[in-house]
N, C-alpha and C positions, 0 to 999 in steps of 0.2 A: 504494500500500500504506500509506504514511504517513497519507494522508487518511482511509482507512478506519479505521485505528487511532484517529485523533482522533475520528471520528464515534462509534465504539463507546464511547470514554471519555466523551464528552458524554452519550450515552444512559444510560450507567451512572450518571453523576452526577445526571441528572434523575430516574432511578428512586430513587436514594438520598434525594434531597431530598424527593420526594413521600412516601416511606415515613416519613421523620422528621416531616414536617408532619402526616401522618395520625394519628400517635400523640402529637402535641404538643397538649395540651389547655390550655395556659397562655393568659393574656390580659393585656392592657395597659389600665390604667385611668388616664385623664387627667382631672384635676379642675381647673377654673378657674371658681370661683363666679361666676355661678350656673349655669355649664355643666359638664356631666359627659359624658365620651366613654369608651366601653368598646370595645376592639378585641381581636380574637384576636391572639395573639403572632405567628402566621404572617403575617397581613396587615400588622401593624406592621413586621415585618422587611422585607417586600416594599416598603412605602412608603418606608422609610429608604433602601433600595438605590436606588429610583427617584429619590428626592430628591437623593442623592449624584451619580447619573449626570447628572441635569439640571443641577445646579450646576457639575459639571465641564465639561459641554458649553458652558454659558454663559461660564465663565471662559476656556476655549480660544478661543471665538469673539471674546471681548473682546481677548485677547492677539493673535490673528491680525489683528484690525482695526487695532490699534495698530501692529503691525509690517509692515503691508501696504506702505506707501511704501518702506521699506527693502528689502522683498522685491522690489518692482518694480525698484528701482535695481540690485539684484544680478542680477536676471534680464536687464535690458537690458545690463549690463556683460558678462555671460556671452555674450549674443548677439553683442555687438561683438567679443569675444575669439574666438569661433568663426568669425565672418566674417573677422577678421584672419588667423586660422590658415589658413582656406581660401584667402585671398588670397596668403599666403606660399607655400603649396603650389602654387598656380596660377602664381605668378611663377617658381618653380623649374622647373616643367614647361615653361612657355613659353620659358625660357632654353634648355633642352635642345632644344626644338623649333625654335629659331632665330628665334622671334618676339620680337626684342629690345626693340622699342618697347613692346609690351604687357607684357613682363616688367618693364621699368623702371617702368611705371605701377603695376603690381600691387605691386612691391616697395616703392615709395614710399608706397602706401596702407597696407601692412602696417607700415612704419616709423612712419607717423603714428598708427596705431592702437596702437602700443606692443607689438606682438607680435614678440619677439626682435629689437629694433630694431637691434642691432649686426649681426646676421646679415642682416637685411633690407637694411641699408645696403651690406654687402659684395655682396649679390646685385644691388642697383641699380648698384653700381660696375662689376660684371662686364658687366651689360647695356649700360651706357653705353659701356664700352670697345669692345664689339663693334659698337656703333652708330657708332663713330668720333668720339666726343665726349669727348676726354681731359680737358677742364676739368671737365665734369660728373662724370666718373668720379673725378677727384681730390677733388672736393668730397664725394662720398659716402664715399670712403676716409677722409677726415678725420672725418666723422661716425661711422663705424664705430669708429675709434680712440678717439674721445671717449666713445662710448656704452659701450664695453667694452675697457679696456686689455689684456685677455687675448687679444684678437684682433689684436694688433700683428703677430705672425708671419704670420698669414693675410693681413693687409692688405699687408705687405711683399712677400709672394709675388705677390699680384695686381698690385701696383704695378710689380714687376720685369717681369712679363709685358706690362703696358701699355707700359713703356719699350722693351722688345724689339720690340713691334709697331710702335712709332714709329721704330725703328732708333736709339734713344738708348742705344747700347751702354755708353758710359762711365757714364751715370746708372744703368743697370741693374746694372752691376758694383758701384757704390757702394751701391745699395739692398741687394744680396745680401750685401755686407760688413756692413751694419747687421743684417741677418737673422742672420748668423753670430754676431755679438756678442750677440744677444738669445736665440736658440734653437738655435744650432749649425747645421751644414749636414747636410741629409738628401739622399736620392737625387734627389728632384724639384728641390730647389734647385740641386744640382750640374748637372742637365741645363740649367737656365736659365743657370747660370754658364758652361757650355760655349759656349752661343750668344753670351753677352755677351763672353767672352774672344775668340771668333772674330771678332766684329765689331770689337773693339778692336785686333785684330792681335797679341795676346799668344800667339804660336803655341807657345811652350814650355809655357805653361799649358794651352792646348788639348790638347797632346799628353798632358800629365799627367792631365787630366780624362777624356779619351777612354779611356785605359788603365784608369783607376780605375772608370769606369762599365761598361766591358766586363768587368772582373774581377767586378763585382757583378751581372752579367747585367742591367744597366739599359739597355744599348744592344745592339741586334742586331750581331753580328760584322761584317756587311757595312757597316752605318752607321758603326760605330767605325773600321773600316778606312778609310773615306772621310775621316773627320776627321783620322786620323793621317797619311794620305798628303798631304792638303792642308797640314797643319802642316809635314811634312818638306819639301815643295816650297818653301814660303815660307822656311823656315830655310836651305835650300840656296841659295836666291836671295840671301838676306841675307849669307850667308857667302862668296858668290862673289868678293867683292873681296879676301879674305884666303885665299890658298891653304892656309896652315897650318891655319887654323880649319876650312876646308872639308874637308880631308882627315881631321882629327880627328873632325868630325861624321859623315862617311861611315863611318869605322871603327867608330863606336859604333852605327850604324844596325842594329837587329835584322833578321835575314833574314825573320822572319815579317811585318814591316811594310814589306817591299820588294816592288816589282812592276816589270814592264817599263817602264811609263810613268815611274815614279819613277827607275828606272835610267837612262833616256834623259835626264831632266832633270839628273840628277847628272853624267852624262857630258858633256852640253853645258856645264854650269857648269865642269867641269874643263878642257874645251877652251878656253873663254873665258879661263880663268886661266892658260893656257899649259901645262897638264899633260895633253897628248894621250896620253902613255904610260899614265898612271894611268886615263884615260878608257877606253882600249882594254882594260886589264886588268879594269876594272869591268864592261864589257860582256861580256867572256869569262866572268867569274864568274857573272853573271846568266843568261847563256845555258846555263851548266852546271846551274844550279838549275831554270830554266824556259825552254824554248825559245820565242822570240817573234821572228818575222821582222821586225817593225818596227824592232828594234834594229840590224839589219844594214845599214840605210840609212846610219846614222851611222858604223857600224863600217867600212864600205867607203870612207868619205870621210876617215878619219883619215890613212892613208898614212904619209908621213914616214919616219923611221928604223926604225919598227917594222912597216913594211909586210911585210917578209919573215916576221916572226913571225905577222902577221895572215894571210898566205897559208897558212902551215903550219897554223894553227888552222882556217881555213876548209876546207882540204882534209881535215883530220881529221873535220870535221863532215859533209862531203859524203856519205860512205857511209850515214850515218843519215838525211840529208835530201836525197836526190838530186833530188827534184822540187820543191825550193824555189827559185823564180825570184829571190827577194831574195838568197839566199845566192850564187847564181851571179853576180848583178849585183855583189855586194860583192867577190867574188873577182876579177871582171873589173876593177873599179876599182883594187884593190890591185895587180894585175899591171900595169895601165896606169901606175900611179905608179912602178913599178919598171922601166918600159920593156920589159916582157915582152910585146911586141906580139902574138905568135902565141897565147900562152896567154890573154891578155886578150880577143882576138877570139873564141876558141873559147868562152870563158865567156859573153860577151855574146850570141853566137848561140844558145848552149844556153838562156840565160835567155829570149830571144825566142821560142824554140820552145815554151816552157811558158806564157808570158804576154807578150802584146804590150803593153809598157809604154812610155810616152813617154820616161821617164828612160833606159831601156835603148837606145832608138833614138838618143837624143842622144849617149850615151857611145860607141856603136858608130860613129856618124858622126864624132865627134871623133877616134877612133882611126884610122879610115880616112883622114881628112885628114892626121893626123900621119905616116902612112906613104905619103903622096902618092898616095892612091887616091881622088881627088876625085869622079870619076864615080860610084863605088860609094857614096860618102857622101851624095850628093845625094838619092837616094830615101828614105834614112832621115830626113833633115831634113824632107822633105816629109811623110812619115808622122807624124812628131812634131808638125808644125804642124797637120796635120789632126786629130790627137787633142786638141790644145789648143783648137781652134775650137769 
C-alpha cells in the first residue's frame, strides 16, 4: 500500500512538472564573445540538475576510492570477530557435549582472536580441568583473572571445583574462604564448601552446612540426611573417649536426624565407654520411635544388671511383634544371662521356628551345654557350621 502511494505521488509530481514546463516560455541567454548560446529555461534547468547529479556521483566515487582500504580493514576485522564468536559458541557447545579437547582448542582460538577473552579463558580452564590437566587449567584461570578482574569470583568457583576433583580439600576450603571475602557465599559455593569440609573432616561444619542447604531447598532431604548422619557418626566416634561429652552430644541429637543405624553406632560407643545402661535405654527409645530388628542384636547382648529390665521391655514388645525372630533371639539371650534356662530355651526354639539363623543355633547349643545336654547341643553346632560353610 505504501509503495502504491509513493508511485501515485511521483506520477502527480511528473504531471505537475510537465504542466509548469509547458506554460514556461522563458529562456536563458549565455554570451561569451564571440559565442552566443540561447537555451529554453526548461532545458537549462534540466542541464543544471544533471550536472549536479554527475558531480555528486563523481565526488562519492572519489571518497569511496579513498576510503576503500579502511573499509577492507573493517570488513576483515568484522569477519574475524564473527569467526571468533562462532568459535566461542562452538567451544561452549563442545564442552557440554563432553568433547573437551576440541572445546579447549576452540576456546583458545576465541581467546587469541580477542572475543570475550576472559570468558574464553574460563571456558578453556573448564575444558582443561575435565581433561585432567590441572596445570593447564590453572594457567588459563590466571589469564582469565588478568584479562578481567571482575571474573575473580567465577574463577575462584572453578578453581575450588578443580581442587575438589583432585581431593585437595584443604586448598578448596581456603579458595572458598577467599571467595567469601570477595563476593560473599551463595548456595553453589556452600555446596562446594560442604564437600570440602567433609573431606577435611570438619564434621561440625558439615552438619551446619547440610542443615542450612536443606533449609534453603538446595539439597534433597535424603542427601542432606546422609550428610548429617555421616557427621553424627564421626562426632560420636570422636567423643567416644569422653563419656560426659558423648552423653551431652547424644542428648542434643535431634530425633529427626536419628535413625536405627545411627542409634546402633551410638549404643556401641556407649558400651565401649562402659555405659551399657545408657546404651540399653537409647535402644529402647529408638525402638519406641521406629521399630528396627537390627537393633535387637545388640540389645540382647547387653545383659548385665539391666537384663531383667530388658526382658520386661522385650516381653512388652512381643505382642506387637510376635513373628520377629530377632526379638525372640534377644529375649533368649537376656534370659540366658539371667540363668533362666527354660525361658531362654523356649525363646531360642521359637526364634528357630521362624528363621533358621546360625546365631540362634549357637546360642541354643551353648544353653544346652550349660544344662549338661551335650547330645542335644551337638546337632545345633553342626547346623551352625554348615550354615557358615
